[in-house]
N, C-alpha and C positions, 0 to 999 in steps of 0.2 A: 700166572707164574709157572705153568706147565712147560710153556715153550723153553727150549734150550737157548735162546737169544731174545732179550729184550732189547727194543730198539731205542728206546729213550730212557729218560730220568725215573728211576722207579724209588717213590717216597715212601719208605715203611718206618718213618720216624716216630708212629704211634705205638709200634710194637714193643712190647718190654720183655719177651722171651721168644727164643729161635725155635722152642720145641714145636716139632712137627711141621716146620715151615722148609718147603723145598725152593731155592733160589734158582734162577736160570743158570746157565753155564757161563754165559756172557751178557753183560750189561754196557749197552752202547753210550749210555748217558752216565749220570750219576746216580749212586745208591746211597740213600740215606738211612741208616740204622741206629741213628743216634740215641734212640731211646733203649736199647738193650743196655743192661748193666752187668752182664755177663755173657761169655761166650757160649756156653754150655749148649751144646746140640746144633750150633751154629756151622752150617756148611757154606762157605761163601764162593762166588763165582771165580773161576780161572782167571778172568779178566774183567776188570772195570777201566772203561774207556776214560771217563772223566772223573769226579769226585767220589771217594768212600768216604762217608761219615760214621764213625764210631767212637764219638766223643764222651758216650755214657760209660764205657768201659773202664773199669777202676783197676782191672787185671787182665793180664794176657793169658792166664791160664786157659788152656783149651782153644786158643785162638790159632788158626791157621790162614795166614793172608794170602790174596792171590801174588804169584811171580812178579806181576806187573800191572801198576796203578798208572793210568795214563796221566791224571792230573794230580789231585790234591788228596792226602792220606789224615784224616782227622783222628787222633788218638789223644787227644789233649786231657781226658780224663786219668789216664793211666799214671800211678804214682809210683810204679816201680816197672823197671824193665825186665824184670824175673819171665824167663820163657817166652819173651817176645823174639820173634823172627820177622824181620823187615822183609819187603820185597827188594830184590837186587836193583831195582830202578824204581824211582816215583819222579814222574814227568814235572809235576809241580810243586806245590807246598806241602810240607811235612810237619804236623803240630804235634809236638811233644811236652807241651807247655807246663804239663802236671809234674814231670819228673823232677826230684830234687837232687837226685845223683845219677852219674853215668853208670853204675854199676851193673854189669851185665848187659850194656848197650852195644850193640852192633849196627852201625848206621850204614845205609847205602854207599857204594862208592862213589855215585853219583845223584845230585838232587837237582832237577832243572829247575825249580824254582825257589821258594823260601825253606828255611828251617828253624822252626820255634823251638829254643830250648830255653826259653826265658825263666822257667822254673828253676833251673841249676844253680845252686849256691858254690860249687865247687866244680873244678875242671879235672879233678882226680879220675882218671881210667877213661877219661873222654877222647876220643879217634873221632875227629871230623872228616867229613869228604873232602877230596883233594881241590874240588871244584864246586861252586855253588852258583846257580844261574840267576838267583836274585837276593833276598835278603837272608841274614844270620842274625838270629835275636839270642843273645847271650846275657840279657839285661840284670838277671838275678846273681851273676857274679861279683863276689866282693874282692877277689883275688884273682890274680893271673897266675898263679902257682900252678904249673902243670899244664898250660894252655898253650896248644898248638894250633894257630889259625890255619885256614887254607892260604895259599899263595895267592889268590885272586878271589875277590868277591865281588860280581857285578852288580849286586843292589846295594841295600843299607846294612850296616854293622853296627848292632847295638850293644855297648858295654857300657851302658849308663850307671851300674852299680860298683864299678871299681874306683876305689878312691886314691889308689896310687897305681904308677906305670911300673912297678918292679916287676920284672920278668916277663912283661908284655912285649911280644914281636908282632905288629901289627904287618898286614898285607902290604906290598908294594903299592898296591892300587886298590881303591875303594870305589866301584863304578858310579855309586850314588852318595848317600849320606854315611856320615861318621859320627855316632854319638858317645861322647866321653865325659857326659855332663857331671858325673859325680866326681872326678878327679879335682883335688884342691891343690896340686902341685904338679908342675911339669917335669920334676925331676925323673930322668931314666926314660922320657917320653920321646919315641922318634915315630914322627908321623909319616904316613904314605907320601910318596913324590907327589902323586895326584889325588885330589877328592873331587868327584863328578857333581856332587850335590852339595848338602850342608855339613858343616863342621861345626859341631856343638861341644864347647869347652868353657860352658857357662859357670862350672864351679870353681875354676882358677881365681884367686885373689891376687895373684901376681904373676909377672910375665917370665921371671927368672927362669932361664932354662929352656925357654920355650921356643922351638925353631917351627914356624909355620909353612906349610907348602907354597910355593909359589903362586900357585893357582888354586881357588876355591869356586867351582862352578855354580854353587847356590850361596846359602846365606853362613855367613860366620857369626856365631854366637861367642861372644867374651863378656857377657854382661856382668861376671863377678869382678872382673878389675876395677880399681879405683884410681889407679895411675897408669899412665903409658910408659912409665920408667922401663927401660930394656925391651919395650914392646916393637918387633920388626914384623908389619903387616905383609901379606901377599901383594903383589903387584896388581893382582886382579881379583875382584871378587864378584861373581855373576849375580847375586841377588842382595839381601840386606846385611848392613852390617850391624851388629848389636854391641853397642859399647856403653849401655845405659847406667852403669855404676862409675863412670870414670866422672871425678870430682874436680878434676883440673885438667885442662889443654897442654899443660906444659910437656913438651918433649913429644907431642902427638904428631905422628906424620902418618896420613890414611893412603891407602892404596891408590895408584895412578888411575885405575877404574873400579867404579862399585856400579854395578847394574841397577840395583834397587835403592831402598831408603837406608838413611844411616840414624840410628837412635843414640842421641847423646841426652838422655833424659835429666842426667845430674849436673848439666852445665846450662849456663845461662846463654843466649843467643850471641851476646854480645863477648862472650869468651872465646867464639869460634871464627875464624876468618879462613874462607876456603883457599884464598890466594896462598896463605901461609900453611895451612894445614893440609889441604888438598881436600877431594881428590881432583886430579885433572878432569875426569869426566866422570859425571854423576847421572843416573839414570832416573833416580828418584829425588826425594826431598830429604833434608835434614830435620829431626825431629828433637825439639828441647822440651824439658819439664813436662812429661805426660806419663805421670805414674799410674793413671786408670788404664792404659791400653794394656793388652795382654801379650803383646810382642816383647821378647827378650832381645 
């Protein structure tokens, strides 16, 4: 470790104290310091090309991070952002899942990969980056009050903790999946124009007020609905269609195209007629009465 440059990964996960340790100025691979519980005496490299693992730290006291982390930065053990100064740029994943409040948190303007803030229970004081290269996990939020989401999320957006859409303004486009499985009503919900992957709304018990995108690139989960009353499905669903809670086929009009399987577990097969209910094109099979399966 005397060299100023370390050409590959440096695994120091066994280390519980940084006292007396001299790290290289540059690490051209990953640097794992996940065993540290305190930043006391820790002098980090100026540059880490790939991942920097500091998941054992419960406090940012004395922590001076590199200006640039090429890929992932794991600070999932932090329970407070007090004293935390993050790099201006994180090329990949930024893990802050241990935070329950955004107080004192100043995020980078750009996160090239995913941002994990799944421990936050409130959006008060939260200022998110304008752009996220991949996923945004805010699954711990129970309310959208004060939440300002990025205009664009290239990957998955997890908001499964929300039970109401009040105050929720979603991005115009979600590149992959959108998880709103905690919502029990669609009141006030305005969904993106396009969802590139899965759309999960399995907590809804009624389609009242629900306006779905015209196109869902992946799976569409509406397993909580017991009736198709007021339900207008997208013209295209690229993957599975989960309607396992429907107890009647009355009023059911399926999309023109479903790329995967359709789950109608609460219906008998004689209640469904593809010529009447659709879809015109079906890439998979229609499944009836199979409650043992884990798919929704």
